[in-house]
N, C-alpha and C positions, 0 to 999 in steps of 0.2 A: 643558502638558501634564499633566494630573490622573495621579495617581500609577496610576490602574487601567488607564490605558490604556498603561502601562509595562511591560515583562518582571519577572520578578522578579528577584535578584539571582543570580548565578551562586555553583557551590560547585566545590570541587575533587574530580575525578572519575577519580583516578590519576595518576602520575606526570605526565604529560604532556598530561593532558585535564582540561576545566573543564564542566561540565553545568549547563544552563538549564530550569529547569520549563515546559511549555507546557499550555495547555487541553487542546487535542487536536493532533491528526496536521495539521489547515490551518494552525493557529497556528503549531505547530512548523516547517510548511515556510517561511512567510512570514517569522518571525525568522532562520532559515538562510539566505533568500535576503540579508535587508538583512545580516546577519554578512558572509558572503561578498562582498560590495560593500565591504566597508570594508578588505578584504584584510589583516587582521594575523594570518590563521590559517593554518596548514598545511592544516586538513581542518573542515568543517563538515557535522556528519552530522547532519539530522534524524529523529526516532523517532516512535512514536504520542503520545507526549506530553511530550517534551523534545529539546535541541537539545544535541550534544556536539561541543566544536570542540576540537581538539589545536591546540597550542602546538609552538615549536622550545624543548624542555628543553636543550638544549645552550647556548642561550644567555638564556633568559628563565629566572629561578626561576619555580615556582609561585604565590608570593604575590605577586609583580609581574604576573605573568600575570593574575592573579584579579583585581587593582586594577584591569589595563588592559579584559580583559573587563567590569568592572560600569560603568567610566567609558564603554564604548563603547555599554553598553547603556541608560544614561542619554538619547542622543541618537537611541533607537528607540524606535518606538510601535508596539504590537502592533493589528494591524486587525482587525475586525470580521470573522467568518466572512465568506467570500465567497459568494455567491449564485453557484452554476456550473450550476446548472438541472439537469435530468434528462435522462440519455444512455440511450436505449435499444438492447439490443445482442441483436441474432437471431442464434441458437443452433441447431445441429444436434446434438440429444443421441442419446447410444448410437451402437451402432456400432463402425466405424474410428476414429469422430471422439471417442467419448466410450467407449472400451475397458473402464472400471471401472464403467458404471453398472448393467448386471447383479448384478453380483456386489453390489454398495453395498443393492442393492433386497434382495437374498437377506439381507444383514447385518441391513437396518435392518428386514425385514417388510414391507414395501411392495410394491406396483405401479410398473412405468416410470411410468406416467401420474401416479399420486400423488405420485412422487419430483419429476416436472419440474412440476406442478403448485404444489409446497412452493416449488420453486426459482424459478420464474417468479413466484409471487404476490410474494415478499419485495421490498421496497425496499433495495438496496446502497448503502453509502456508501464513496467510496476513502478509505483512512484514510491510507496511502503506500504508496511504492514501494521495493522493496527486493530481495534474492536476486539478479536479472539485472535490467540495465538492463529500466525499463520495466514488470517486474512489479508489477501492481497489487494490494494487500492488500484486498479489499472485507470490510466489516463489514457485520454484518443478517443473516448467515446462521441460517435457524430452526435451534434448538436441535435438533429432530427429524432434522436432516440432520446432525450433529455427528460426522466419522467419523475415525479416527486416520489417519496419513500410510500410507503404502504398507511392507510391510515390506522389499523391495531397490525404492531409487531406478531410472527408467529412466534409461537413456543419452541417449536423446533424447527430448524433448515438443516437437510442434509449434508455430510459434507459432499463436496464436489459440484455443490450448487455453484449456477452461473447467474448474478443478478446485476442490476441496474436500477442506480438512482442520482438524482442531480447530474453532474456530469462524469461520472465515474461508471466504471462497473466493475463488479466485486466478485472474488474468488472465495468459498468457503472451504478452507483445507480441513476443518473441522466441524461437526455437527455441534448445533447449538441456536441461540434465539437469534433472529434478526428479522430487519423490517424493510430491507428491499424487494421489489419486486422481484420474482423468479422468472428467468428465462428458459433454464436447461438447466443440465447436468452433464458432469464429466466423470469418466473413469480413470481420466490422468493421476498420477500420484502427487497429490498437491500435500502429502504428510507422510513422510516416509519414515515409520515409527523407529526402527532400528538403527538407522543412517546416524552418523556424528552428526549431518548436518541435516535435521527432518524436514525441512522447508526447502524446497529446490528452488522457488522462484525468488530470485533477489531484486531489489531496488537497482531499476537499470535495465531490468532485462524485457524484452520487446517480446509480444506475445501477440499470436495470429489465433484465430478459433477456425474450427473447419464443422461445418454439418455433417454428419456421420451417416443421416439419413438422406441429404439432397432436400434442398427447398423446397418441399410440397408447398403447392396452393393451398 
């Protein structure tokens, strides 16, 4: 196996954690899956461009844990970024489904139809899951739509809600608290309760949004 196909060596990352860089979130997810399968770690957490593993510091000292990780990485090959295709997600923008849309239009100085047009014209990429189970962080939000989080989070956000904050678009697979401005909601099944893999959107998937009502002014 060529060196280019192997993960970079790990490094210490706190008293009971180690970190391995990755090229992107999809590669980090694949590496995390491989490390979990080895069964050597208390926890394996993929991020946007790295994987963090936690070891049992009560029984293994950090240098030994790092040596073990580097040995395990010798047997792992990083796959090429998978081609997961494009997922189209229909959205009802504004109203009760997107209660912050009107305020965002005023903040950005755009019409409702223009904000929706910009959002539906973009091609997004699932970078990672986090915050709550299945919550998808989507990269690719146009700079013109970057807005801050809400000053006070909501106690409950409905499953299927579409939100934006900073450089991200977010999809709530499950209901729960949330502090991102809500622009719409989808009936697309983001959580398939009885499926072997309940969250259909994977890191690396491309996502486009479609306005089911048409961009009304």
